[in-house]
C-alpha positions as CSV (number, residue, x, y, z in Angstrom):
1,M,1.1,3.3,-49.1
2,K,-1.5,1.2,-47.6
3,G,-0.8,-1.7,-44.9
4,R,-1.6,-5.2,-46.1
5,I,-0.8,-8.8,-45.4
6,F,-0.1,-11.7,-47.9
7,V,-1.2,-15.0,-47.6
8,R,-1.9,-18.2,-49.7
9,E,-4.9,-18.5,-51.5
10,D,-6.4,-21.2,-49.5
11,H,-5.5,-19.6,-46.2
12,P,-7.8,-19.9,-43.1
13,I,-8.2,-16.1,-43.1
14,T,-11.0,-15.4,-45.7
15,K,-11.7,-11.9,-44.7
16,T,-10.7,-9.2,-47.6
17,H,-9.7,-6.8,-44.3
18,V,-8.3,-7.8,-41.2
19,E,-7.9,-6.2,-37.7
20,P,-4.7,-7.2,-35.9
21,H,-6.6,-9.5,-33.6
22,D,-7.6,-11.7,-36.4
23,L,-4.0,-12.5,-36.9
24,G,-3.4,-14.0,-33.6
25,G,-2.2,-17.8,-33.8
26,Y,-0.7,-17.2,-37.5
27,P,3.0,-17.0,-37.7
28,I,4.9,-13.7,-39.3
29,A,7.1,-14.4,-42.1
30,S,9.1,-11.1,-41.8
31,L,11.0,-9.5,-44.2
32,I,14.5,-8.1,-42.9
33,S,15.7,-4.6,-44.4
34,P,19.5,-4.8,-43.7
35,G,20.3,-1.8,-41.4
36,W,16.8,-1.1,-40.2
37,N,15.1,-4.2,-38.7
38,D,17.9,-6.8,-38.6
39,K,17.1,-7.4,-35.0
40,F,13.2,-6.9,-34.8
41,S,10.0,-7.4,-36.6
42,Y,7.8,-4.2,-37.0
43,A,4.6,-6.3,-37.2
44,S,5.7,-8.3,-34.3
45,E,6.5,-5.2,-31.9
46,L,3.1,-3.6,-33.1
47,L,1.2,-6.9,-32.0
48,T,3.2,-7.4,-28.7
49,E,2.1,-3.6,-27.9
50,M,-1.7,-4.6,-28.6
51,G,-1.3,-7.7,-26.4
52,I,-1.6,-10.1,-29.2
53,E,-0.1,-13.5,-29.1
54,H,2.0,-14.3,-32.2
55,S,5.5,-15.6,-33.1
56,I,7.6,-15.3,-35.9
57,G,8.0,-18.1,-38.1
58,F,10.4,-17.3,-40.5
59,R,12.8,-14.1,-41.3
60,S,14.8,-13.4,-44.6
61,E,16.3,-10.6,-46.6
62,M,15.1,-12.6,-49.8
63,V,11.5,-11.5,-50.7
64,S,11.5,-14.7,-53.0
65,A,12.3,-17.0,-50.3
66,I,9.6,-15.4,-48.0
67,L,6.9,-15.6,-50.7
68,D,7.5,-19.3,-51.1
69,V,7.2,-20.0,-47.4
70,V,3.9,-17.9,-47.5
71,K,2.6,-19.9,-50.4
72,H,3.0,-23.3,-48.7
73,T,2.1,-22.5,-45.0
74,D,-0.3,-20.5,-42.8
75,M,2.2,-17.5,-42.3
76,Y,1.4,-14.2,-43.6
77,L,3.8,-11.5,-44.8
78,P,2.9,-8.0,-43.3
79,H,3.8,-5.7,-46.4
80,S,2.1,-3.0,-48.6
81,N,0.0,-2.4,-51.6
82,L,3.0,-1.9,-53.2
83,L,4.1,-5.5,-53.5
84,P,2.6,-6.6,-57.0
85,V,0.5,-9.6,-55.7
86,E,-0.6,-10.2,-59.3
87,Q,2.9,-11.5,-60.2
88,F,2.8,-14.1,-57.6
89,P,0.0,-16.9,-58.4
90,G,-1.1,-18.6,-55.4
91,L,-1.1,-15.4,-52.9
92,R,-3.7,-12.9,-52.0
93,A,-3.5,-9.7,-50.3
94,V,-5.6,-9.0,-47.2
95,D,-5.9,-5.1,-46.3
96,V,-5.2,-4.4,-42.4
97,T,-7.2,-1.9,-40.4
98,I,-6.8,-0.8,-37.1
99,D,-10.1,0.3,-35.4
100,G,-11.6,0.2,-38.8
101,Q,-9.1,2.7,-40.3
102,P,-6.6,1.4,-43.1
103,Q,-3.1,1.8,-42.2
104,M,-1.4,4.3,-44.4
105,K,2.2,5.3,-44.4
106,S,3.7,8.1,-46.6
107,I,6.7,7.7,-48.7
108,H,9.7,10.4,-48.8
109,A,12.4,10.9,-51.0
110,H,15.6,12.8,-49.9
111,M,18.4,14.4,-52.3
112,H,21.1,16.7,-51.7
113,V,20.1,20.4,-51.8
114,R,22.2,21.1,-55.0
115,N,20.3,18.8,-56.9
116,R,16.7,20.3,-56.3
117,N,16.5,21.9,-59.7
118,N,18.6,19.3,-61.6
119,P,16.3,18.1,-64.5
120,L,17.4,14.5,-64.3
121,V,16.6,14.2,-60.6
122,K,13.1,15.9,-61.2
123,W,12.4,13.6,-63.8
124,L,13.5,10.6,-61.6
125,T,11.4,11.7,-59.0
126,E,8.4,12.1,-61.1
127,L,8.9,8.5,-63.0
128,I,9.2,7.2,-59.1
129,Q,6.0,9.0,-58.2
130,Q,4.3,7.6,-61.2
131,G,5.2,4.1,-60.6
132,L,4.4,4.1,-57.1
133,K,0.8,5.7,-57.5
134,S,0.4,3.3,-60.7
135,Q,1.0,0.2,-58.0
136,G,-0.8,1.8,-55.4
137,D,-3.8,2.4,-57.5
138,K,-4.0,-1.6,-58.3
139,I,-6.4,-3.5,-56.2
């Protein structure tokens, strides 16, 4: 999974790849994943560690609300290449690099050991892997 930000088509950021310092001054539209980042923004913490001035302009658990805000403001949504930007006209994806390196994260699945040979679980795991690979291979 590759780190990206999503911005509106006519956003002042025009590069196809940005470094964190390029994001200074633009507010973050932060997705809340209940039980994980209820009280913080991962992107905000990263920018704070790097000494980059920033603000969180909007937070929500609803992706549709965040995408609507991003589409009409200069905010950006930190996300990944798994968000199907082609389904959201008016938005574009911008890859994020740190020190010239793309930001990659791995995805893991966990299941009970008793299901490791279960044909249904194996089939579902393969189906999920194919879907993630298919979406990740899109530009």
